[in-house]
N, C-alpha and C positions, 0 to 999 in steps of 0.2 A: 250712937256709935262714934267713937273718937279715933281718927286715923292714927296709927302708930308708925314709927320710923321703919319698922321691919317691912312695911308694905309700900313704902314711898320710894320712888326712884329719885335720887338726889343728884344724879349726874347732870351738871349744867349744860353738857354738850349733847344730851339726848334730844334728838330731833323729832321724836314721835309726838303725835298729838297728846294733849294732856286731858285728864278727867279728874273731877272731884266727886267722891262718893259720899252721899249724905243719906244715911239709913237709920231708921228707928230700931229698937231692940228686937223686933220680930222678924228680921230678914236674915238670909243666909249670906253673910259677908264673903265667905270663900267662893261661892258660886258667882257673886257679883264681880269679884276681883278677877276670877278666871275669864269672865266675859270681857272685861276691860282689856286684859292682856291679849285675848284672842282677837279682839278688834284692832289691835295694833296701837293701843293707847297706853300711857303711863299714868299712874295715879299720883296726884300731888296732895300735899297736906291741906287741911282746913275743913275736913268733912265731919264736923261735930254737930249732931242733930240738935242738941239743946241750944247751941249758939246760933244755928241756922234759923231757929224759930224767931229770933230777933233781927238778925242781919246776916247776909252772905257777902263776903268780899273774896273775889277770886279772879284770876286771870286764866282759868282753865278754858279749854276749847269746848268741853262738854261738862255739864252739871248733871250728874246721874242721881236721881232721887228715888228711893225705894221706901214704901211705907206699908205696914201691915194694917193700917186703918184703925188702930186702937183709939186714936184721938184725932178725929176728923178736923176739928177747928185748928188744932196745932199743925196738922199736915198742910192745911190750906195756907197757913201763914208761911210755912217753908216754901211752898210752891210760889207764892207771890214774891217772896224775897229772892228766890232763884230767878224768876222772870225779870225782876228789876236788875239783878246783877248781870244777867245775860244781855239785856238791852244796853246796859252801860258798857259792857266789855266785848260784845259780839259773840258770846258763847251760845251754844245750843243747850236746850234743856230736855232731858228724857226722864219721864216720870213713870214709875210702875206702881199701880194701885190695885187693891182687891176689887172684885166686882161690886161690892157694896158701896164703893166710893166713886164709881164711874160717873154718876149723875152730878156729883159735887164738883168734878173737874172738867166736865164735858165742854163748857163754854170756853174755858181757857184753851182747850184743844182745838175747838173750831176756829178760834181767833188766831191760831198758829203760834201761840205763845210757848207751847210745849208740845213735844211728841209724847204719845201715850201708849203704854203697854198694860195688859191685864192678864195675870196668870201666864206669863210668857214661858216658852221653853228656851233652852240654850240658844237654839238657832235664831229665834225671834229677837232676843236681846242683842246678840252679836250683829245681826243684820241691821237692826235699828241704829246701833252706834256707828256702823260703817256708813250708812246713808246720811246720818246727821253730819259726820265729818266731811263727806263729799259736798253736801249742800252748803255747809258753812264756808268751805273753800271757794265755792262758786260765788257766794255773796260777797266775800272779802276781796275777790279779784275783780278788777274793773275790766270786764270783757264785753265784746259785742254780743248781741242777742244770738247771732248764728253760732258763735264760738261756744256760748253757754249751752245752746241746744245740743251741740256735738258732744260736749262734756257730759251732759245729762244722759245722752245715749250710751256713752261709754260706762257711766255709772250703772245704768240698768243692766248692761251686759255683765259688768263685774259682779253686781248683786246676784244675778241669775246663776253665775258660775259658783259663787260662794254658797248659794242656796242648795244647788245640786250636790255640792261636796258635803255640806252639813247634813242634808237629808240622808245621804248614804252612810255617814259616820255616826249620826246620832239616832239611836233607836227610839222610835216613837215620835220623832220630830215631825212637825206639820209639813206636808208637801207643798202647801199653798203659801210659799214665802217669797215668791217673786213679785215683780211689779204688776199692778192691776191695770188692765187696759180695757176701757169701755168705748166701744165704737159708736159713732152717731148712726141713727137709723138711715136706711137708703134714701136717696133723693126722692123716690116715689112714695114716701110715707104719706098716708092719708089720715087726717084727724078723725076723731070719734064720730063726727056728724057729717063727714064728707062721704058721699056715695050711699049713705044710709037713709037720709031724709029725716031722721029723728034721732034723739039721744037714746043710747041703749040703756035698758032698765036692768040694773045689777043689784042683787041683794047681798048684804054682808054674809048671810048664812051660806050662800053659795061659795064664797071665798073661804070661809072658815072650814067648810066641808073639804075643800081641796087641801087646805093646810093639814087637817087631821089625817087625810089619806096619805099625804106625803110623810108625816111622822110615823104612821103605821108601818111603812116600808122598812124602817129601821129595826122594828121588832123581828123581822124575818130575814133581812139581808145585811144589817149593819149600816149605821149612818154614814160610815166613810165611803161607801159605794155610791152614794147619791148626794154628796155634799154639794149644795148649790146655794151659797149664802145670799147672793144677789137676788135671786128669784124668791127665796123664802122671805127676805126682808121686804121686797116689793109687794108680795102678797099680804104680809102682815100689815103694812102701812095702808094698803088699799082697803083692807077690811076695816081697819081702825077708822079711816076717813068715812066710810059708809056708816059706821056706828056712831060717829061723832066723838070718838075717843082719842085722847092724846097718848103718844108713845114716847117713853123716855129712852135714853141711850142704852141703859142697862137692859131694859125690856126688849129692845130691838136686837141686842146682842144675843139674848136668849132665843129669840125667834129665828136667828140665823142658823141655829143648830150646829155651830162650829165653835172652837175655843174662842174666848173673848178677844184675844189679840188679833186673831184672824178676822173676826167680825168687825173690829175697829178699822182694820185696813180697808175692808169693803165699804163700810159706812163712809170713810173718807173719800174713797174712789167714786162712790155714787153721788156724794155731795159735790165733788169737783166736776163730775159729768153733768151736773144740773138736774139730776133726777130726784135728789133729796134736798130739803131745806130745813133749817133749824128755826124754831120759834122759842123766844125767851119765855120763861115761866113768869107770869105777871106777879106772882107772890114771892118769887125769889129770883132775882136777876142773875144770880150766879149759875142757875140751872138752865138746861135747854131741853126742848122736846124736838123730835124728828118727825117730819111729815113729807108726803110726796110734794114735789114742786108742781107747778102748773104743767110743765113739760112731762113729768113723770105720770101725773094723773091722766093727761090726755092720751099718752101712749098706752097706759093700762086699759083705758076704756076702748081705745081703737083696737087693741089686740083682742079683747073679749068680743067686741062687735064683729070683728073679722072671723073669729072662730065660729061664732053662731051662724054667720052667713054661709060658712063652708060646711056647717053641720058637724063641727068638731067640738071636743070637750076640753075645758081648761084643766090642766094637770100641773 
């Protein structure tokens, strides 16, 4: 895609944030530009996909990359060039990829080099752009930690208001577009072997049976009534650990039973909360696998042990 003058704001006095759109031929340019405009950004020239494969030079606030995944190696070069340009100029990078490419870019996402969307709806893309602009502004301003915390709180409130509006106005939009909050367990939390005298014996088959039962509910009531991506992912990773199996980012998104972009938000939140950890693929350092952290593993075992002690069933 080559940006044309009809789409570029040339007013040198336009004080809105700027974005450069770099998309391959399989993307809906009109929808992307609508999101840029709705997020309060102006598009600037320079978004040629073929040129971006070699080098990206831009002073934009946000580099928005959209790929259909037809050429993964080429898309990865564009991502790396965008990351280099962002680090040189302080821009933020937002990449949208198909689900088939999630594992190819997961490590860049975990490193914080780019924000990631997968099969997003209009609300997802607009909110991501707004959040990137706010976070970039905080990074560029030399403020105290307390002032930054206050600004982040205002950002969360603003995003929540935008989310509520978009959910009302956009039919079919995901309701789960606000900030994810994961609380620490209460101070009385007891480890898996505390108070039990021995480690609890848990079989992978037990956890898989729970997962199957949870999926069966959707056949009768609809998945949207029981969407619980955090718990579904915890169960899947717990079962995988008991089986000695590795779980990719794309596989975990499927296990979450929600749209991929929603699943990615939850994976990021669970990772930040210290419940998930990433493991590099020894055969391909660009790829990453997800596993329960020691904290997540201990809490899952403690929960199962407590349920058994109380005569309750894992659900």
